[in-house]
C-alpha positions in Angstrom: 148.1 82.8 45.6 144.6 83.5 46.8 143.0 86.4 45.0 141.4 89.3 46.9 137.7 89.1 46.9 135.3 92.1 46.3 134.0 91.7 49.9 137.5 92.1 51.2 138.1 95.1 49.0 134.9 96.7 50.3 135.7 95.9 53.9 139.2 97.5 53.6 137.8 100.5 51.8 135.1 100.9 54.4 137.6 100.8 57.2 139.8 103.4 55.5 136.8 105.7 54.8 135.5 105.2 58.4 138.9 106.2 59.8 139.8 109.0 57.5 136.5 110.7 56.3 137.0 113.5 58.7 140.4 114.3 57.1 138.4 115.9 54.2 137.7 118.9 56.5 141.4 119.5 57.2 143.3 122.2 55.5 146.9 122.6 54.3 149.2 122.5 57.3 152.9 122.3 58.1 154.9 121.1 55.1 151.8 121.3 52.9 152.3 125.1 52.8 155.6 124.8 51.0 154.7 121.8 48.9 151.2 123.0 47.8 150.5 126.6 48.5 153.9 128.0 47.8 154.9 125.6 45.0 154.7 127.2 41.6 155.2 123.9 39.9 151.5 123.1 40.5 150.4 126.1 38.4 149.4 125.4 34.8 151.5 128.4 33.8 154.6 126.5 34.9 156.1 124.2 32.1 155.7 120.5 32.9 159.5 120.1 32.3 160.1 122.1 35.6 158.7 119.2 37.5 161.7 117.1 36.4 164.2 120.0 37.1 163.0 121.0 40.5 162.8 119.3 43.9 159.6 118.3 45.7 159.2 121.9 47.0 159.6 123.6 43.7 163.2 124.7 44.1 165.6 124.1 41.3 167.8 121.1 42.1 170.9 123.0 41.1 170.4 125.5 43.9 172.2 124.9 47.1 169.1 125.6 49.2 167.3 122.7 47.4 166.2 119.9 49.7 167.3 117.5 46.9 164.1 115.5 47.3 163.3 114.5 43.8 159.7 113.3 43.5 158.3 114.6 40.2 155.5 112.0 39.9 154.1 113.0 43.3 154.2 116.7 42.3 152.5 115.7 39.1 149.5 114.4 41.1 149.4 117.7 43.0 149.3 119.5 39.7 146.4 117.3 38.6 144.6 118.2 41.8 145.2 121.9 41.1 144.0 121.5 37.6 140.6 120.2 38.8 140.1 122.1 42.1 143.0 124.6 42.4 143.7 125.0 46.1 140.6 123.2 47.5 142.2 121.2 50.3 139.3 118.6 50.4 140.2 117.2 46.9 143.8 116.7 47.9 142.8 114.9 51.1 140.2 112.8 49.2 142.9 111.5 46.8 145.1 110.6 49.7 142.4 108.5 51.3 141.7 106.8 47.9 145.4 106.0 47.5 145.6 104.6 51.1 142.8 102.3 50.3 144.6 101.1 47.1 147.7 100.5 49.2 145.7 98.4 51.7 144.3 96.2 48.9 147.7 95.7 47.4 149.2 94.9 50.8 146.5 92.3 51.4 147.5 90.7 48.0 151.1 90.6 49.2 150.2 89.1 52.6 148.4 86.3 50.8 151.9 85.1 49.7 153.0 84.4 53.3 149.9 84.2 55.5 146.6 82.3 55.4 143.4 84.1 54.5 142.2 85.2 58.0 145.7 86.3 59.1 146.4 88.2 55.9 143.1 90.1 56.3 144.0 90.9 59.9 147.4 92.3 58.7 145.7 94.4 56.1 143.0 95.7 58.5 145.6 96.6 61.1 147.6 98.4 58.4 144.4 100.3 57.3 143.7 101.7 60.8 147.1 102.1 62.3 147.4 105.6 63.8 151.0 106.0 62.7 149.7 106.5 59.2 147.8 109.7 59.9 150.8 111.9 59.0 151.1 110.0 55.6 147.4 110.0 54.8 146.0 113.2 56.4 149.1 115.3 55.7 148.9 116.1 52.0 152.7 115.8 51.5 152.4 112.2 52.8 151.2 111.3 49.3 154.8 110.6 48.4 154.7 107.7 50.8 151.3 106.5 49.4 152.3 106.6 45.7 155.8 105.1 46.4 154.1 102.3 48.3 151.7 101.5 45.5 154.6 101.1 43.0 156.7 99.3 45.6 154.1 96.7 46.2 153.2 96.4 42.5 156.9 95.9 41.7 157.2 93.2 44.3 154.1 91.4 43.1 155.4 91.6 39.5 158.8 90.1 40.6 157.1 87.1 42.3 155.9 86.0 38.8 159.5 86.0 37.3 159.9 82.3 37.9 158.0 80.0 35.5 156.3 76.7 36.3 159.4 74.9 35.1 161.7 77.1 37.3 162.9 79.0 34.3 163.4 82.8 34.3 160.5 84.9 32.9 162.0 88.2 31.9 158.8 90.2 31.2 157.9 90.5 35.0 161.5 91.4 35.7 161.4 94.2 33.1 158.1 95.4 34.6 159.6 95.3 38.0 162.5 97.6 36.9 160.0 100.1 35.5 157.8 100.0 38.6 160.9 100.4 40.8 161.8 103.5 38.8 158.3 104.9 39.2 158.4 104.2 43.0 161.7 106.1 43.2 160.3 109.0 41.3 157.5 109.2 43.9 159.9 109.0 46.9 163.5 107.9 47.2 162.8 104.9 49.5 161.0 103.2 46.6 164.3 101.8 45.4 164.6 99.6 48.5 162.0 97.2 47.0 164.9 95.7 45.0 166.4 94.5 48.3 163.0 93.0 49.3 162.9 91.2 45.9 166.3 89.8 46.5 165.4 88.5 50.0 162.3 86.9 48.5 164.2 85.3 45.7 166.9 83.8 47.9 165.0 82.7 51.0 161.4 82.2 49.8 161.4 81.4 46.0 164.6 79.3 46.1 164.1 78.2 49.7 167.7 78.7 50.8 168.7 79.1 54.5 171.8 80.8 55.8 173.5 77.4 56.6 172.7 76.2 53.1 174.2 79.3 51.5 177.3 79.1 53.6 177.7 75.4 52.8 177.4 76.0 49.1 179.9 78.8 49.2 182.3 76.7 51.1 182.1 73.9 48.6 182.7 76.3 45.7 185.6 77.9 47.4 187.2 74.5 48.1 186.6 73.5 44.5 184.5 70.4 45.4 181.6 71.5 43.3 180.4 74.4 41.1 177.3 76.5 41.6 174.1 74.6 41.2 171.9 75.6 38.2 169.3 77.0 40.5 171.9 79.2 42.2 173.1 80.4 38.8 169.6 81.3 37.8 169.1 83.2 41.1 172.4 85.0 40.6 171.5 86.1 37.1 168.2 87.5 38.2 169.8 89.3 41.1 172.6 90.7 38.9 169.9 92.2 36.6 168.2 93.7 39.6 171.4 95.1 41.1 172.6 96.6 37.8 169.2 98.3 37.3 169.4 99.6 40.9 172.9 100.9 40.3 171.7 102.7 37.2 168.9 104.3 39.1 171.3 105.4 41.9 173.7 106.9 39.3 170.8 108.8 37.7 169.6 110.0 41.1 173.1 111.2 42.1 173.3 113.1 38.8 170.0 114.7 39.5 171.2 116.1 42.8 174.5 117.0 41.2 176.4 115.0 43.7 175.4 117.4 46.5 173.7 116.5 49.7 171.2 119.0 51.1 172.2 121.5 53.7 170.9 120.7 57.2 171.5 122.4 60.5 171.9 121.2 64.0 168.4 122.4 64.7 167.0 119.9 62.1 169.0 117.0 63.3 171.2 117.7 66.4 172.9 114.3 66.4 174.1 114.7 62.9 176.6 117.4 63.9 177.5 115.8 67.3 180.9 114.1 67.9 181.6 110.4 68.4 180.2 108.5 70.2 177.2 110.8 70.8 176.2 110.6 67.1 176.4 106.8 66.9 174.6 106.2 70.3 171.8 108.6 69.5 171.2 107.3 66.0 171.1 103.8 67.2 168.7 104.8 70.0 166.3 106.2 67.5 165.7 102.7 66.2 163.8 101.5 69.3 162.1 104.8 69.5 160.6 104.2 66.0 159.7 100.6 67.0 157.9 101.9 70.1 155.8 104.2 67.9 154.6 101.2 66.0 153.9 99.2 69.1 152.3 102.0 71.1 151.1 104.9 68.9 149.5 106.7 71.8 151.7 109.9 71.8 152.2 111.1 68.2 153.9 114.3 67.3 154.2 116.1 63.9 157.7 117.2 64.6 160.5 115.4 66.4 163.4 117.7 65.7 165.5 120.0 67.9 165.3 119.0 71.6 162.5 116.5 71.3 164.8 113.5 71.9 167.8 114.5 74.0 171.2 113.3 72.8 172.6 110.1 74.1 176.0 111.4 75.1 177.4 108.5 77.3 177.5 104.7 77.0 176.2 104.7 80.6 173.0 106.4 79.6 170.1 104.1 80.6 168.5 104.5 77.2 171.2 102.4 75.7 169.4 99.4 77.3 166.5 100.0 74.9 168.9 100.0 72.0 170.5 96.7 73.3 167.0 95.1 73.7 166.0 96.2 70.2 169.1 94.7 68.6 168.7 91.5 70.6 165.1 91.0 69.6 165.9 91.8 66.0 168.9 89.4 66.0 166.9 86.5 67.5 164.1 87.0 64.9 166.6 87.1 62.1 168.5 84.1 63.3 165.2 82.1 63.6 164.1 83.1 60.1 167.5 82.4 58.4 168.1 79.0 59.9 164.9 77.2 58.9 162.9 76.6 55.7 159.4 76.2 57.1 156.7 78.7 56.2 156.9 80.5 59.6 160.6 81.4 59.0 159.8 82.7 55.5 157.0 84.8 56.8 159.3 86.3 59.5 162.1 87.0 57.1 159.8 88.8 54.6 158.3 90.8 57.5 161.8 91.8 58.7 162.8 92.8 55.1 159.7 95.0 54.9 160.6 96.7 58.2 164.3 97.1 57.8 165.1 97.8 54.2 162.6 100.6 53.5 163.6 102.3 56.8 167.4 102.3 56.0 167.3 105.6 54.0 165.7 107.4 56.9 167.7 105.7 59.7 170.6 108.3 59.8 172.9 105.3 60.1 174.6 105.7 56.7 174.0 109.4 55.9 172.3 112.2 57.8 168.7 113.3 56.9 166.8 116.4 57.8 164.9 115.0 60.7 165.3 112.9 63.9 162.0 110.9 63.7 159.3 111.3 61.1 156.1 109.2 61.5 155.3 109.2 57.8 158.5 107.3 56.9 157.2 104.4 59.0 154.4 103.9 56.5 156.1 101.0 54.6 158.0 99.6 57.6 154.6 99.3 59.3 153.7 96.7 56.7 156.3 94.3 58.1 155.2 95.1 61.6 151.5 94.2 60.7 152.7 91.0 59.1 154.5 90.0 62.3 151.4 90.8 64.4 149.2 88.8 62.1 151.7 86.0 62.1 151.7 85.9 65.9 147.9 86.0 65.9 147.8 83.0 63.5 150.1 81.0 65.9 148.1 81.9 69.0 144.6 81.4 67.4 145.5 77.9 66.3 145.7 76.9 70.0 142.2 76.0 70.8 141.9 77.5 74.3 143.4 80.8 73.1 141.4 81.2 69.8 138.6 83.3 71.2 140.9 85.4 73.3 143.1 86.1 70.3 140.1 87.2 68.2 138.9 89.4 71.0 142.3 91.0 71.4 142.6 91.6 67.7 139.1 93.1 67.7 140.0 95.4 70.6 143.3 96.4 68.9 141.6 97.2 65.6 138.9 99.2 67.4 141.2 101.2 69.6 143.6 102.0 66.7 140.6 103.1 64.5 139.3 105.4 67.1 142.8 106.8 67.7 143.3 107.4 64.0 140.0 109.1 63.7 140.7 111.4 66.6 144.2 112.1 65.5 142.9 113.4 62.1 141.3 116.3 64.0 144.8 117.4 65.0 145.5 118.1 61.4 142.5 120.4 60.9 144.7 123.5 61.2 148.2 124.5 62.0 147.1 125.7 65.4 145.4 122.4 66.4 148.4 120.4 65.0 151.1 122.2 66.8 149.2 122.6 70.1 148.6 118.8 70.0 152.3 118.3 69.5 153.1 120.5 72.5 151.1 118.2 74.7 153.5 115.4 73.8 156.7 117.4 73.8 157.5 120.8 75.3 161.2 120.7 74.6 161.0 121.4 70.9 161.4 125.1 70.1 160.1 124.6 66.6 156.7 123.6 68.0 156.5 126.8 70.1 157.5 128.7 67.0 154.9 127.1 64.8 152.1 127.7 67.3 153.2 131.3 67.3 153.1 131.3 63.5 149.5 130.0 63.6 148.5 132.8 66.0 150.4 135.3 63.9 148.3 134.3 60.8 145.2 135.1 62.9 146.7 138.6 63.7 146.9 137.6 67.3 150.3 139.1 67.8 150.2 139.4 71.6 149.7 135.6 72.1 152.1 134.8 69.3 154.8 136.8 71.0 154.4 134.7 74.1 155.0 131.4 72.2 158.0 132.9 70.3 159.6 134.1 73.6 159.0 130.6 75.0 160.8 129.2 72.0 163.8 131.3 72.8 163.8 130.1 76.4 163.6 126.4 75.3 166.3 126.9 72.7 168.3 130.1 73.5 170.5 129.7 70.4 167.6 129.3 68.0 168.2 132.0 65.4 164.8 131.7 63.9 163.0 132.1 67.2 164.7 135.4 67.8 163.8 136.5 64.3 160.2 135.6 65.0 160.3 137.6 68.2 161.7 140.6 66.3 159.0 140.4 63.5 156.2 140.2 66.1 157.5 143.2 68.0 157.6 145.0 64.7 153.9 144.0 64.1 153.1 145.4 67.5 154.9 148.7 66.6 157.6 148.1 69.1 160.6 149.0 66.9 163.2 149.2 69.7 162.4 145.7 71.0 162.2 144.4 67.4 165.7 145.7 66.6 167.1 144.2 69.8 165.6 140.8 68.9 167.1 140.9 65.4 170.5 141.9 66.7 170.4 138.9 69.1 169.6 136.7 66.2 172.4 138.3 64.2 174.9 137.7 67.0 174.1 134.0 66.9 175.0 133.6 63.2 178.2 131.6 62.6 181.1 133.8 61.9 182.8 133.8 58.5 185.7 131.4 58.5 188.3 132.1 55.7 188.4 129.3 53.1 185.1 127.7 54.3 181.8 128.3 52.5 179.4 130.1 54.7 176.3 128.4 53.3 177.5 125.0 54.5 177.2 126.1 58.2 173.9 127.9 58.3 170.4 127.5 57.0 169.9 129.8 54.1 166.7 131.3 55.6 168.6 132.4 58.7 170.3 135.0 56.5 166.9 136.7 56.4 167.9 138.2 59.7 169.9 140.8 57.8 166.9 141.5 55.5 164.5 141.9 58.4 166.8 144.1 60.4 167.6 146.3 57.4 163.9 146.6 56.5 163.2 147.7 60.1 165.9 150.4 60.4 165.4 151.8 56.9 162.1 153.3 58.1 164.4 155.9 59.6 165.6 158.1 56.8 168.9 158.7 58.6 169.7 155.0 58.6 169.4 154.1 54.9 173.1 153.7 54.4 173.2 151.4 57.5 170.4 149.3 56.0 172.2 149.1 52.7 175.3 147.9 54.5 173.3 145.0 56.0 172.0 144.0 52.6 175.5 144.0 51.2 176.7 142.0 54.2 174.1 139.3 53.4 175.2 139.3 49.8 178.8 138.9 50.7 178.0 135.9 52.8 175.9 134.3 50.1 176.3 135.8 46.5 173.3 133.8 45.3 171.0 135.3 48.0 168.3 136.5 45.7 166.1 138.1 48.4 169.0 140.4 49.4 169.3 141.7 45.9 165.5 142.3 45.7 165.4 144.2 49.0 168.5 146.2 48.2 167.0 147.1 44.9 163.9 148.6 46.6 166.1 150.5 49.1 168.2 151.9 46.3 165.1 153.0 44.5 164.0 154.8 47.7 167.4 156.4 47.8 166.9 157.5 44.2 169.9 155.4 43.1 168.1 154.2 40.1 171.0 152.7 38.1 172.2 150.7 41.2 168.6 149.5 41.8 168.3 148.3 38.2 171.6 146.5 38.5 170.5 144.8 41.8 167.3 143.5 40.1 169.3 142.4 37.0 171.6 140.4 39.3 168.6 138.8 41.0 167.2 137.9 37.5 170.5 136.1 36.7 169.7 133.9 39.7 166.0 133.4 38.8 164.7 134.4 35.4 161.4 132.6 36.1 160.2 134.9 38.8 157.4 137.2 37.6 157.8 139.5 40.7 161.4 140.3 39.8 160.4 141.4 36.2 157.7 143.5 37.7 160.0 145.2 40.2 162.5 145.9 37.4 159.6 147.5 35.4 158.9 149.8 38.3 162.6 150.9 38.3 162.3 151.8 34.6 159.2 153.8 35.2 161.2 155.8 37.7 164.0 156.1 35.2 161.5 157.6 32.7 161.9 154.7 30.3 158.3 153.6 29.8 159.1 151.4 26.8 161.6 149.3 28.9 159.1 149.3 31.7 156.4 147.9 29.4 158.8 145.2 28.2 159.5 144.0 31.7 155.8 144.1 32.6 155.2 141.9 29.6 157.9 139.5 30.8 156.2 139.2 34.2 152.9 138.5 32.5 154.4 135.8 30.2 155.5 134.0 33.4 152.3 134.7 35.3 149.4 135.9 33.1 147.3 136.6 36.2 150.0 138.8 38.0 147.6 141.4 39.4 150.0 144.3 39.9 151.7 143.7 36.5 148.3 143.7 34.8 147.2 146.9 36.5 150.4 148.9 36.1 151.1 147.8 32.6 147.6 148.7 31.5 148.0 152.1 33.3 151.2 152.7 31.5 149.6 152.0 28.2 146.7 154.2 29.1 149.0 157.0 30.1 151.0 156.7 26.8 148.2 158.5 25.0 148.6 156.2 22.0 145.2 154.7 20.9 146.9 151.6 19.5 147.6 150.5 23.1 144.0 151.0 24.3 142.5 147.6 23.4 145.3 145.7 25.2 145.1 148.1 28.1 141.4 147.4 28.3 141.9 143.7 28.1 144.4 143.8 31.0 142.1 145.9 33.1 139.3 143.5 32.5 141.6 140.6 33.6 142.6 142.6 36.6 139.0 143.1 37.7 138.4 139.4 37.3 141.3 138.8 39.8 140.3 141.7 42.1 136.5 142.2 41.6 136.2 144.3 44.7 138.9 146.9 43.7 137.2 150.0 42.5 140.5 151.3 40.8 140.2 148.7 38.0 136.7 149.8 37.1 137.7 153.4 37.3 140.5 153.0 34.8 138.2 151.0 32.5 135.9 154.1 32.6 138.7 156.4 31.8 139.7 154.3 28.8 136.1 154.3 27.6 136.1 158.1 28.0 139.2 158.3 25.9 137.5 156.2 23.2 134.3 158.4 23.4 132.3 155.4 24.6 130.2 157.4 27.0 127.7 154.6 28.0 130.4 152.2 28.9 132.3 154.9 30.7 129.3 155.7 32.8 128.8 152.0 33.6 132.4 151.6 34.8 132.4 154.8 36.8 129.1 153.8 38.5 130.6 150.4 39.3 133.7 152.0 40.9 131.6 154.4 43.0 129.3 151.5 44.1 132.4 149.6 45.4 134.1 152.7 47.0 131.8 155.3 48.3 133.2 158.7 47.9 135.7 157.6 45.2 136.8 161.1 44.3 138.2 160.6 40.9 135.3 158.4 39.7 132.8 160.9 41.0 134.5 163.9 39.4 135.0 162.2 36.0 131.4 160.9 36.0 130.2 164.5 36.6 132.6 165.6 33.9 131.3 163.0 31.5 127.7 164.2 32.1 128.9 167.8 31.5 130.6 166.9 28.2 127.5 164.9 27.1 125.2 168.0 27.6 123.7 166.4 30.8 124.8 169.1 33.1 121.8 168.7 35.4 122.7 165.0 35.9 126.2 166.1 36.9 124.9 168.2 39.9 123.9 165.3 42.2 127.2 163.6 41.5 129.1 166.8 42.3 127.1 167.1 45.5 128.1 163.6 46.5 131.7 164.4 45.6 131.8 167.6 47.7 130.0 165.9 50.6 133.0 163.4 50.8 135.6 165.9 49.7 134.5 169.5 50.5 137.9 170.8 49.5 137.8 169.5 46.0 138.6 172.6 44.0 137.9 171.1 40.5 134.5 169.9 41.7 133.7 173.3 43.0 134.7 175.0 39.8 132.6 172.6 37.7 129.6 172.9 40.0 129.9 176.7 39.9 130.0 176.6 36.1 126.9 174.5 35.8 125.0 176.6 38.4 125.8 179.8 36.6 125.5 178.8 33.0 122.7 176.2 33.1 120.7 177.0 36.3 121.3 180.8 36.2 122.1 180.5 39.9 124.9 183.1 40.3 124.5 183.0 44.1 125.2 179.3 44.2 128.1 179.7 41.8 129.5 182.5 44.0 129.4 180.3 47.1 131.4 177.7 45.2 134.1 180.1 44.1 134.3 181.9 47.5 134.8 178.5 49.2 137.8 177.9 46.9 139.3 181.2 47.8 138.8 180.5 51.5 140.9 177.3 51.1 143.4 178.9 48.7 143.4 182.7 48.3 146.0 182.4 45.5 143.9 180.1 43.3 143.9 182.1 40.0 141.1 180.1 38.4 138.7 180.4 41.3 139.5 184.1 41.7 139.0 184.8 38.0 135.7 182.9 37.9 134.5 184.9 41.0 135.3 188.0 39.0 133.0 186.7 36.2 130.2 186.3 38.8 130.6 189.9 39.8 130.4 190.8 36.1 127.2 188.8 35.8 125.8 190.6 38.8 126.6 193.9 37.0 128.9 195.0 39.8 131.6 196.4 37.4 133.7 198.2 40.1 133.9 195.0 42.1 134.7 193.0 39.0 137.4 195.5 38.2 139.0 195.2 41.6 138.7 191.5 41.5 140.5 191.2 38.1 143.2 193.6 39.3 143.8 191.3 42.3 143.8 188.3 39.9 146.3 190.0 37.6 148.5 190.6 40.6 148.5 186.9 41.3 149.2 186.0 37.7 150.8 189.0 36.0 151.9 186.9 33.0 148.4 185.7 32.1 147.3 187.7 29.0 143.7 186.6 29.2 143.3 188.2 32.6 144.8 191.4 31.4 142.4 191.4 28.3 139.4 190.7 30.5 140.4 193.6 32.8 140.7 195.9 29.8 137.2 194.8 28.6 135.7 195.6 32.0 137.4 199.0 32.2 136.3 199.9 28.7 132.8 199.0 29.6 132.9 201.1 32.7 134.3 204.1 30.7 131.5 203.7 28.1 128.8 203.5 30.8 130.2 206.5 32.6 130.3 208.6 29.5 126.7 207.6 28.8 125.8 208.6 32.4 124.8 205.1 33.3 125.3 203.7 36.8 128.2 201.2 37.0 126.5 198.8 39.4 123.1 198.4 37.8 122.8 199.0 34.0 120.3 197.9 31.5 121.8 195.9 28.8 125.0 195.3 30.6 124.7 191.6 30.2 124.2 191.9 26.5 127.2 194.2 26.2 129.3 191.8 28.1 128.3 189.0 25.8 129.5 191.1 22.8 132.7 192.3 24.4 133.8 189.2 26.3 136.4 187.1 24.6 135.1 184.1 22.8 135.8 180.7 24.4 138.0 178.4 22.5 141.7 178.9 22.6 141.4 181.4 25.4 139.2 179.1 27.3 141.8 176.5 26.9 144.3 178.9 28.3 142.2 179.3 31.4 142.1 175.6 31.8 145.8 175.4 31.6 146.2 178.2 34.1 143.8 176.6 36.5 145.7 173.4 36.3 144.6 170.1 34.9 144.6 167.0 36.9 146.4 164.1 35.4 146.2 160.4 36.4 149.5 160.5 38.3 148.7 162.8 41.2 145.9 164.9 42.8 147.3 168.1 41.5 145.4 171.3 42.2 146.4 174.7 40.9 148.7 175.9 38.2 151.4 173.4 39.1 149.3 170.5 38.0 149.5 171.5 34.4 153.1 170.2 34.4 152.1 166.7 35.1 153.1 164.2 32.4 149.9 162.3 32.4 147.4 165.1 31.7 144.2 164.7 29.8 144.0 167.9 27.8 140.6 169.3 26.7 139.4 172.5 25.0 135.8 172.2 26.3 134.6 175.6 27.3 132.2 177.4 29.6 129.6 179.7 28.0 130.1 182.4 30.6 133.9 182.2 30.8 134.1 180.0 33.9 137.3 178.0 33.2 136.8 174.4 34.1 139.4 171.7 33.5 138.1 168.6 31.8 140.0 165.9 33.5 140.7 164.5 36.9 143.6 162.7 38.4 143.4 159.4 40.1 142.3 159.9 43.7 144.6 159.1 46.6 143.7 155.4 46.5 144.5 155.2 42.8 147.9 156.9 43.4 148.6 154.4 46.1 147.9 151.7 43.5 151.0 152.7 41.6 152.8 153.3 44.9 152.1 149.7 45.9 154.0 148.7 42.8 156.9 150.9 43.7 157.3 150.1 47.3 158.5 146.5 47.1 159.3 146.1 50.7 160.5 142.7 51.7 159.9 141.2 55.2 160.5 137.4 55.0 157.8 135.5 56.7 159.2 132.1 55.9 161.2 131.1 58.9 163.1 127.8 59.1 161.0 127.0 62.2 157.8 126.9 60.2 158.5 123.5 58.7 161.0 120.7 58.8 162.2 121.7 55.4 163.4 125.1 54.3 160.8 127.1 52.5 161.2 126.5 48.8 159.0 129.0 47.4 159.8 132.1 49.3 158.2 134.9 47.7 160.9 137.2 46.3 159.1 140.4 47.6 156.1 141.4 49.6 154.6 144.1 47.4 152.5 146.5 49.7 
């Protein structure tokens, strides 16, 4: 066997790089979304063991919705990509290009077994540039083909060394072959077919048998004229070892999928559910279709499902002629190669084995698969095709007058294929370019119209997306997913009535429940999302909550393991204040999937509503064990610790907020809460830093502005607080607590009673019943030495709050002062020493001051409470800080509206499935349990 030279390796690598370098600019498209972006098995937080328990898309093999594609070694390489570059698409594409180059070099090594040096190089070059490979190389999920091919070729090369120079059996290469076959199978299922290729090589190449010789030997053994020759016995022994090993691999594979085939629908593979003879005629017609793609890869398409290839429903269909011609040509080649022992026959038989055997699992002839035609499954069969082309080139080029023409034709073929491959890569740049290019080839596939719509939808171009979704319904009127897409888009366009009509149409197309027959076997699991989407739509109407709940329960009755239905129903029950039922719904969902961090998070929100913070914190912690970077769990668990008031929780709360701001560096709420924690710990410098950061990210951040002003006030930096309060009141002129604090500073530190008076009067214009503002205005009148007006003011305040003892005492003080001044003959509106008397007679601040704060209402972190009612909030920051002149100012501030919404986001948990079965050939496997708004 001639070795491969470095020059040939460089030539092949150069051709691969020249054809595929532009693939590095492509993103994750089509099936890459499910296999890479949505696959949690790639994340370091997922145990490595899960790779061997889940399918290629990250779905547990035990689940019925699993695709049953078991490729853990391929997923492991994705995980390594993620480890080094996370979700940088370029690194994934780069590794695919490298792997394709490795396959080309190994293929050249294999070709040297059957072809001469120039012809084998031609075969390898043609393989390197063939456009049919773009899906396998440029599509990231095609890595399964690349890895499986590497191990397949390595296994075959190892097996070729299993015969010694003395024709004895060498067992080490056979053992290595079995290991490599197992590795190939763990990359992709078709890897096991290399065993058949090894058997063909052993019988017809290594031992040199022909079909007539085998029949003659068998006849003599049956007639008892002779036993098996020693060479035949050796061959049988080697083949028996290979076959037994293969059977063991098959048994293990069947155990892994738990003897269940994946669920496919008629939309994935229409012929699979068609009656006889339509099914047989169509599946056989697909063979010449695949052969034509190898011969003429001019019109390539990323998806050949649904109506791409119309069913062959009659023996009189003219397409049956293509099937007949294909089988005739294949039969003649096989007959030629099996009858003779010369090298040409051996080359042809090995080429045919490379074409036929690896294609059998995807042929639909023995069991249905989830597609009609898939270009990437032709990756290995194209090796046999390239060998046949190179073999034909060798025959023609040996004829002197055709030598130059043959080289010219090969040069043109390689050039045109390389250019086609290079240009085809641009189609994979984005989902929009990929699916629009597919529509140029085939306009009868509703999935393509749907997927272009999805691409536009991701760009928020809902108007254009709707047109493509509507076209999908016209191309395939019974496509449930298309109607779901129409409904979702109408909803995004705020056309609720049209959205509901589209969802109802999709619901009417669902198969009806048949007693005794499992519903899941007749419908794609994702199609059940029509119930979820419809329920999510109508529950916006408070009067239709029960109707929405009925839809959720209907989905659950059809599929008791429908996790998303439990999640959405749990959120609805929470909205309906049926907390116990909501908790039970989430617990049922957790029985189905205990590794979903979002579920633990949602359950924690339910426990918060049930006033069980300790249980809520436990569930938040469960979510963070599964996903330490779960942003909402980090934020809300830290907030819960902060609100607990227990200092022992503050360090962990601080750590979680710090982690949160690492994940969301532009969210001012995280920095604000770090500031509040620092204020609790009396770390004023840090508190100021965090508050300033929050204000810098969110101009007019009410809570941060007020608490920063409050921090300055508590730190005896009242004059620094005034500019902050001015900014607060510029953005929020109705902010009562800010007005009270500003009035206090103006009167007590700037001696500006007029400015303080403006603040308190503004409060009363907004809320004439505000006791704290009214009382403080009374103090202003007192400071202005207008005792009659102060008396009337306090009387009005007492009428508003007759049970407030401090108001009654202050009124008594003023009246006593007025009586004393009248007895002394002093005027009541302008008296010398009035201020000094007031200072002596006014109640000392301290406990009474704290009472005023309580009366005025303190703002806790839960709501923007203003007025006396706020004092009842559970998350109140109490303070006894006092005003020198009796102006009661509370010492805390609630989260502003954006902060309140942060908790609300955690509680909403609305679910609108975006993963439609039309998005990809395979069902989405990593559907997010809930979209948390």
